C-alpha positions as CSV (number, residue, x, y, z in Angstrom):
1,L,133.3,71.5,20.2
2,H,136.7,70.2,21.2
3,S,139.0,67.5,19.8
4,D,141.0,65.2,22.1
5,V,144.0,65.7,19.7
6,D,143.9,69.5,20.2
7,S,147.0,70.4,22.3
8,G,146.2,74.1,22.1
9,D,149.1,75.0,19.8
10,G,146.9,76.3,17.0
11,N,147.6,73.4,14.6
12,I,143.9,72.4,14.5
13,K,141.1,74.2,12.7
14,Y,137.5,73.6,13.5
15,I,135.0,73.7,10.7
16,L,131.2,73.8,10.7
17,S,128.8,72.8,7.9
18,G,125.1,72.2,7.6
19,E,121.9,74.2,7.9
20,G,122.7,77.7,8.9
21,A,126.4,77.2,9.2
22,G,128.3,80.4,8.5
23,T,125.2,82.5,8.7
24,I,123.1,81.6,11.7
25,F,125.8,79.5,13.4
26,V,129.4,80.4,13.4
27,I,132.4,78.6,14.8
28,D,135.6,80.0,16.1
29,D,138.1,78.0,14.1
30,K,140.7,78.1,16.8
31,T,138.7,77.2,19.9
32,G,135.7,75.3,18.4
33,N,133.2,77.5,20.2
34,I,129.9,77.7,18.3
35,H,127.7,80.7,18.6
36,A,124.3,81.7,17.2
37,T,124.3,85.0,15.4
38,K,120.6,85.7,15.9
39,T,117.7,84.8,18.0
40,L,116.2,81.5,16.8
41,D,112.5,81.1,16.4
42,R,110.9,77.7,16.5
43,E,108.1,78.9,14.3
44,E,110.6,79.6,11.5
45,Q,112.6,76.3,12.0
46,A,112.3,73.8,14.8
47,Q,115.8,72.2,14.4
48,Y,119.1,72.5,12.6
49,T,121.4,69.7,11.7
50,L,125.1,70.7,11.8
51,T,128.3,68.8,11.2
52,A,131.6,69.9,12.9
53,Q,135.0,68.5,12.3
54,A,138.6,69.1,13.4
55,V,141.1,69.3,10.6
56,A,144.8,70.0,10.3
57,R,145.2,73.8,9.8
58,D,148.1,73.5,7.3
59,T,146.7,70.6,5.1
60,N,142.9,70.6,5.9
61,K,143.1,66.9,6.4
62,P,140.5,65.5,8.9
63,L,142.0,64.6,12.2
64,E,138.8,62.9,13.5
65,P,135.6,61.7,11.9
66,P,132.9,64.5,11.6
67,S,130.5,65.0,14.4
68,E,126.8,65.5,13.5
69,F,124.6,67.2,16.0
70,I,121.1,68.6,16.1
71,V,120.2,72.0,17.6
72,K,116.5,71.8,18.7
73,V,114.9,75.1,19.2
74,Q,112.6,75.4,22.2
75,D,109.5,77.4,21.9
76,I,108.6,80.3,24.1
77,N,105.3,82.1,24.1
78,D,106.5,85.1,22.2
79,N,103.1,86.0,20.7
80,P,100.5,87.7,22.9
81,P,97.1,86.1,22.9
82,E,94.6,87.5,20.4
83,F,90.9,87.4,21.0
84,L,89.3,88.1,17.7
85,H,85.7,87.6,18.7
86,G,84.7,88.8,22.1
87,P,83.7,89.2,24.8
88,Y,84.0,85.6,26.0
89,Y,81.9,84.2,28.8
90,A,82.7,80.9,30.6
91,R,82.1,79.1,33.8
92,V,84.4,77.0,35.9
93,A,83.0,74.8,38.6
94,E,84.4,75.3,42.1
95,M,87.2,72.8,42.9
96,S,87.7,71.9,39.3
97,N,90.9,70.2,38.2
98,V,93.5,72.4,36.5
């Protein structure tokens, strides 16, 4: 996150609110860099809606309108396959489509 009015003199503070802000997602209030503090799992939550804003450090007055963004968690196959009833038998015809 970066504001066009940020001249780099430290007078701007970046704040983050929304689902997981301050716990799962943290923001460096000086740079606007946002980090996840833990590995996200799509099976727990598929997306997070966050709002970020640049405010004046001394007065906390907004310098720009808030920006809303959505973090969509991509799924990886992190669970090994389980075959509860086996063995399984199947046939695939030669030259079959994938």
